[in-house]
C-alpha angles and dihedrals in degrees: 000000000000091000091052090050093051091045090053091049090050092051092049091048092048091048089049092051092048091048091048091049092050091047090050092046098043119104122180123243112249118227121259119248126226095224139352125227155324095225130194114247091235091055091052092048091050090048090054091053091049093046090053093047089049092050092231092155092052092068102024098049127072099155113045089210089060105045119195093006091124127214101133113137116229111201114220135169088261101047139287120316115197120214117241136240107264097176118113094259106139097214103041105012138041099286092123095047120116121216088255091056091048091048092050092051093047099045105025104028096239124130124225091260091056097255119137117247122231113250091244079092101071098230087140086070097035090055085081095059117120122247090248094052093049090050091050093049090050091051091051098048094044090056096051122105110280112241124193104223121144114224116250123239116254119235097225106137126235128301094018089061091065103111094207089066089065088073087066090051089051091049089056102038114009116093112170111228133194116201122194106251096178097075107123102239127299129080094330094058090042091053091052093052095043098043099041124012099029092034093204092172091063088076104021098049122076119235133226127236091279094053098255122133112257105247092202093053100047114168091355095130135271145188117264128178090343092307130099121245102204125223118280090206136071087290090074106123097214111130089224118051119245105248121194087253092053092047092051093049092047095049093043100044106018098246148033134202092248098044107030129223130322117252142163117016090353092066097075088046090060092047092047093051088056085084094063124084121250091256091061093049089050089051092051091050091048093050096047089047089055097053099085110329116224119246112271112270124182110245090196094056094043091049092049091051093049094048091048089056089050091055091051092057102095135149089229094059101042111157103170144022090251093054092048092051092045092049093050102036106027115017095070091068101026096048115114118190136205092297089073136246119334121211090221092054104050110218105228092199086069100035120118091216091068093046098044123112089242128046093216098110095046093048093047091052094048092048100038105024125209120274127218087256097053110071126338108028113250095009119108141175119205124236115254095194092112099033099051131049123225089258091052092053091047090052093051092048092049091048094051094045093050098043104033099042139037089223129115120264120275110254124237097005091163093062092045092054093047093049094049092046091047092051088062092192129131118196111251 
């Protein structure tokens, strides 16, 4: 009898906990609207600028002729999450969404129907957006061309695909933030743009086993789309420190003499930031530079050392397969003479990709190249996927790592090259 009583109490308690969890997780559906707007032209224009600076099209566009129609697969440790149609199509997009529904999705991660969004959508960052910026974004998206494109089903397995469980994830990791956007320039404005709209931490911060950004490792570097987003702190491995001036030049133009050209997932970031005025780019550079400044390193000394290594690369003094391949396939373009480093000829003795803990970025660039649209406008590097074997690429990477840096060799380069070549994908 006593066992049955305790069993009954246990069942009631369990039912109570389940009910409490559902009550905590439940969000109401918000009513559809008949029509959005009208919107002021200046609000639409501001929304366009914000959407570009937030890289919305990068994730929500797969076909350039159907912008914001969604369908791009985002690979996570739990499966593939497909981005949604955010055009104002009433049946498959957000045409029936009120501004309140849009605001809730952006800043609380809850869809119009009350379902919780997966954190692949960076609402943890967008929660800090100002009321005015959310209104402007809503005006912009609700005035785009409506595209009929049914959303694809994610491949997240049961029970992780249960949306109610996302409330538990939010309880553990989501802390809504509001960042002052009205600061007139400087670090305050930079913080707003970095922490919210441009969500830099989404790529540059490592994640824990549940997919949340590690709060104690903010901006310390992470893997993204098979590339490596390097630290934005003093842990950055670049042989020349990122000054505010270098950061500004890189974000504004896509490359600098001391840090090379943007590539991979960083390319759309550069293009998106094109929409912002110079004062905003300066503010971003100032804020990132204030995070944890790198130790002072002499650019002059680092440049002299790199150029000296260039001069030693000569066909007549070849000492390894990697040096021979580098001299014949790479040195013609990457050689910088006595006049100093040239932004159009990235000096690999100064390049972060060669100094990073992982060879991913270097291998991607060798295999896939960099188009004239990626980093520096009008400057390209060809793909060597067809011209070099896996063994050739390994040899070049080993040569650069051993001669341009004092760092230990990268492990298992052969597997890295095979995996990147097999993926056959170039970031768009």
